[in-house]
C-alpha positions as a Python dict, from the first residue, in 0.01 Angstrom:
ca = {
    (1, 'M'): (0, 0, 0),
    (2, 'T'): (115, -373, 76),
    (3, 'S'): (-46, -567, -172),
    (4, 'I'): (-8, -945, -308),
    (5, 'E'): (191, -1016, -618),
    (6, 'S'): (274, -1372, -615),
    (7, 'I'): (87, -1687, -466),
    (8, 'T'): (321, -1973, -446),
    (9, 'L'): (224, -2298, -362),
    (10, 'E'): (459, -2584, -260),
    (11, 'V'): (362, -2936, -454),
    (12, 'P'): (559, -3265, -388),
    (13, 'E'): (536, -3293, -735),
    (14, 'P'): (635, -3002, -914),
    (15, 'T'): (639, -3164, -1295),
    (16, 'T'): (268, -3308, -1248),
    (17, 'A'): (129, -2966, -1121),
    (18, 'S'): (288, -2759, -1380),
    (19, 'S'): (88, -2976, -1613),
    (20, 'F'): (-248, -2941, -1389),
    (21, 'Y'): (-199, -2579, -1363),
    (22, 'A'): (-106, -2518, -1760),
    (23, 'A'): (-446, -2697, -1874),
    (24, 'F'): (-662, -2572, -1547),
    (25, 'A'): (-656, -2225, -1663),
    (26, 'E'): (-433, -1885, -1712),
    (27, 'V'): (-411, -1828, -1327),
    (28, 'P'): (-258, -1456, -1303),
    (29, 'H'): (59, -1455, -1029),
    (30, 'L'): (81, -1821, -963),
    (31, 'Q'): (400, -1993, -903),
    (32, 'L'): (518, -2349, -779),
    (33, 'R'): (759, -2474, -581),
    (34, 'A'): (864, -2812, -482),
    (35, 'G'): (773, -2895, -82),
    (36, 'Q'): (750, -3223, 136),
    (37, 'A'): (626, -3040, 461),
    (38, 'P'): (413, -3266, 620),
    (39, 'T'): (41, -3144, 570),
    (40, 'S'): (-337, -3352, 650),
    (41, 'G'): (-660, -3248, 572),
    (42, 'F'): (-783, -2848, 525),
    (43, 'R'): (-448, -2639, 490),
    (44, 'G'): (-655, -2330, 639),
    (45, 'F'): (-676, -2127, 304),
    (46, 'T'): (-902, -2132, -68),
    (47, 'L'): (-812, -1970, -360),
    (48, 'S'): (-1085, -1845, -584),
    (49, 'L'): (-1107, -1741, -977),
    (50, 'V'): (-1330, -1469, -1032),
    (51, 'M'): (-1470, -1518, -1374),
    (52, 'S'): (-1661, -1288, -1601),
    (53, 'R'): (-1911, -1484, -1688),
    (54, 'R'): (-2107, -1857, -1609),
    (55, 'A'): (-2021, -2059, -1934),
    (56, 'A'): (-1677, -1959, -1774),
    (57, 'V'): (-1688, -2108, -1456),
    (58, 'D'): (-1874, -2413, -1625),
    (59, 'G'): (-1547, -2448, -1867),
    (60, 'V'): (-1290, -2397, -1594),
    (61, 'M'): (-1489, -2664, -1357),
    (62, 'D'): (-1479, -2910, -1676),
    (63, 'T'): (-1094, -2837, -1768),
    (64, 'A'): (-936, -2871, -1401),
    (65, 'L'): (-1206, -3219, -1364),
    (66, 'K'): (-1034, -3350, -1698),
    (67, 'A'): (-675, -3239, -1584),
    (68, 'G'): (-724, -3439, -1264),
    (69, 'A'): (-920, -3183, -999),
    (70, 'T'): (-1214, -3369, -761),
    (71, 'V'): (-1514, -3159, -754),
    (72, 'L'): (-1569, -3089, -374),
    (73, 'K'): (-1886, -2856, -461),
    (74, 'P'): (-2049, -2890, -776),
    (75, 'A'): (-2080, -2536, -976),
    (76, 'A'): (-2430, -2433, -883),
    (77, 'K'): (-2659, -2074, -834),
    (78, 'A'): (-2504, -1934, -517),
    (79, 'F'): (-2674, -1806, -215),
    (80, 'W'): (-2523, -1449, -239),
    (81, 'G'): (-2681, -1496, -593),
    (82, 'G'): (-2383, -1540, -778),
    (83, 'Y'): (-2295, -1882, -935),
    (84, 'S'): (-1987, -2133, -820),
    (85, 'G'): (-1805, -2368, -784),
    (86, 'V'): (-1533, -2582, -603),
    (87, 'V'): (-1206, -2852, -656),
    (88, 'R'): (-920, -2967, -523),
    (89, 'A'): (-619, -3010, -779),
    (90, 'P'): (-404, -3266, -751),
    (91, 'D'): (-166, -3096, -522),
    (92, 'G'): (-435, -3064, -316),
    (93, 'T'): (-476, -2704, -302),
    (94, 'I'): (-821, -2605, -290),
    (95, 'W'): (-975, -2337, -582),
    (96, 'K'): (-1348, -2221, -608),
    (97, 'I'): (-1458, -2107, -959),
    (98, 'A'): (-1753, -1806, -893),
    (99, 'T'): (-1871, -1503, -1119),
    (100, 'A'): (-2119, -1266, -1014),
    (101, 'A'): (-2264, -1231, -1345),
    (102, 'K'): (-2649, -1313, -1338),
    (103, 'K'): (-2669, -1401, -1683),
    (104, 'D'): (-2498, -1500, -1976),
    (105, 'A'): (-2523, -1231, -2219),
    (106, 'G'): (-2236, -1121, -2455),
    (107, 'P'): (-1959, -1354, -2674),
    (108, 'P'): (-1780, -1643, -2508),
    (109, 'S'): (-1521, -1536, -2262),
    (110, 'Q'): (-1264, -1717, -2016),
    (111, 'R'): (-1153, -1377, -1883),
    (112, 'I'): (-1086, -1383, -1523),
    (113, 'D'): (-1116, -1079, -1325),
    (114, 'E'): (-1006, -1128, -1014),
    (115, 'M'): (-769, -1377, -784),
    (116, 'V'): (-879, -1414, -440),
    (117, 'L'): (-650, -1566, -141),
    (118, 'L'): (-898, -1666, 149),
    (119, 'L'): (-734, -1718, 465),
    (120, 'G'): (-939, -1931, 725),
    (121, 'V'): (-814, -1781, 1081),
    (122, 'A'): (-860, -1871, 1473),
    (123, 'N'): (-954, -1467, 1537),
    (124, 'V'): (-1094, -1294, 1285),
    (125, 'A'): (-1028, -998, 1471),
    (126, 'A'): (-681, -994, 1594),
    (127, 'T'): (-585, -1109, 1248),
    (128, 'K'): (-723, -812, 1090),
    (129, 'R'): (-532, -588, 1370),
    (130, 'F'): (-212, -739, 1248),
    (131, 'Y'): (-224, -706, 879),
    (132, 'L'): (-361, -354, 922),
    (133, 'D'): (2, -283, 1138),
    (134, 'H'): (144, -450, 855),
    (135, 'G'): (25, -238, 579),
    (136, 'L'): (-308, -330, 480),
    (137, 'S'): (-617, -136, 472),
    (138, 'V'): (-962, -268, 498),
    (139, 'A'): (-1209, -258, 226),
    (140, 'K'): (-1488, -447, 396),
    (141, 'S'): (-1573, -579, 689),
    (142, 'F'): (-1881, -753, 865),
    (143, 'G'): (-1771, -770, 1217),
    (144, 'S'): (-1601, -1110, 1319),
    (145, 'K'): (-1712, -1293, 977),
    (146, 'Y'): (-1527, -1154, 683),
    (147, 'V'): (-1310, -912, 579),
    (148, 'E'): (-1167, -805, 337),
    (149, 'F'): (-874, -562, 234),
    (150, 'A'): (-783, -304, -15),
    (151, 'T'): (-551, -388, -329),
    (152, 'R'): (-402, -230, -602),
    (153, 'P'): (-583, -314, -918),
    (154, 'G'): (-389, -609, -1049),
    (155, 'A'): (-273, -778, -743),
    (156, 'V'): (-453, -1076, -549),
    (157, 'K'): (-739, -988, -291),
    (158, 'L'): (-681, -1096, 46),
    (159, 'G'): (-991, -1141, 282),
    (160, 'L'): (-1025, -1320, 618),
    (161, 'Y'): (-1331, -1583, 730),
    (162, 'A'): (-1285, -1785, 1050),
    (163, 'R'): (-1159, -2136, 930),
    (164, 'R'): (-1415, -2317, 986),
    (165, 'A'): (-1671, -2094, 852),
    (166, 'L'): (-1457, -2087, 512),
    (167, 'A'): (-1414, -2524, 554),
    (168, 'K'): (-1802, -2525, 538),
    (169, 'D'): (-1779, -2291, 219),
    (170, 'A'): (-1539, -2512, 28),
    (171, 'G'): (-1695, -2861, 100),
    (172, 'I'): (-1482, -2977, 375),
    (173, 'S'): (-1420, -3077, 745),
    (174, 'P'): (-1179, -2814, 944),
    (175, 'D'): (-942, -3000, 1041),
    (176, 'G'): (-620, -3038, 939),
    (177, 'T'): (-258, -3018, 1056),
    (178, 'G'): (84, -2963, 926),
    (179, 'S'): (174, -2711, 650),
    (180, 'H'): (-38, -2469, 492),
    (181, 'R'): (204, -2545, 152),
    (182, 'I'): (150, -2167, 72),
    (183, 'I'): (411, -1895, 32),
    (184, 'I'): (171, -1509, 4),
    (185, 'G'): (458, -1285, -217),
    (186, 'G'): (439, -938, -109),
    (187, 'N'): (610, -614, -156),
    (188, 'T'): (692, -580, 205),
    (189, 'E'): (962, -748, 453),
    (190, 'P'): (937, -1143, 559),
    (191, 'F'): (689, -1189, 823),
    (192, 'T'): (436, -1464, 938),
    (193, 'D'): (97, -1449, 1063),
    (194, 'P'): (-67, -1521, 1405),
    (195, 'D'): (-174, -1831, 1184),
    (196, 'G'): (129, -1908, 1047),
    (197, 'F'): (62, -1809, 704),
    (198, 'A'): (396, -1709, 551),
    (199, 'W'): (439, -1363, 309),
    (200, 'E'): (778, -1325, 175),
    (201, 'P'): (915, -998, -22),
    (202, 'V'): (894, -984, -423),
    (203, 'S'): (1011, -768, -706),
    (204, 'L'): (739, -563, -819),
    (205, 'R'): (842, -609, -1157),
    (206, 'A'): (614, -612, -1482),
    (207, 'E'): (684, -927, -1577),
    (208, 'R'): (411, -1218, -1667),
    (209, 'P'): (399, -1429, -1339),
    (210, 'S'): (495, -1813, -1404),
    (211, 'T'): (360, -2163, -1325),
    (212, 'T'): (691, -2354, -1335),
    (213, 'A'): (885, -2503, -994),
}
């Protein structure tokens, strides 16, 4: 099964970005790489951290702000019944912090249950077919609106949204040009999808992902 084993963000100032992510959260699978490719506006993707409790969402949001992030959507109850907020990191990456928990019962926890990469694409059906041809399998599909792919336990989950819908979910304009500034690392040969998101092969060695440049 093709799966996402790492996410590499291309950032203009690796030292600054590394400091932010060290303070932000114990983000799995995340790596940083120096990059100056021109980009503006929405980069076509968001990253989500799915937390175990509402208090954890509030805690990560607060930490992100103190570390220099900008709030795009304050943490609030979501229409689907969960609880979430959205921030933009100093390097420009958009992060959604969310939980499906209805209550905060139980001991305090900052545990990240899942990391999710959502791609905003021009044609959900066409991009879905492309990924099926590259070894992924569908876990959930809602026509031309949303697709979620199956993944092995512990890997980054991948989903597809229409670009405009994903931008709306993040609280920003869908307009944007230039580099996505993200490299998707997988157990696959290198390829680039129809919307310009590049994949590169990575080892499946059992080691802790780093946030170093």
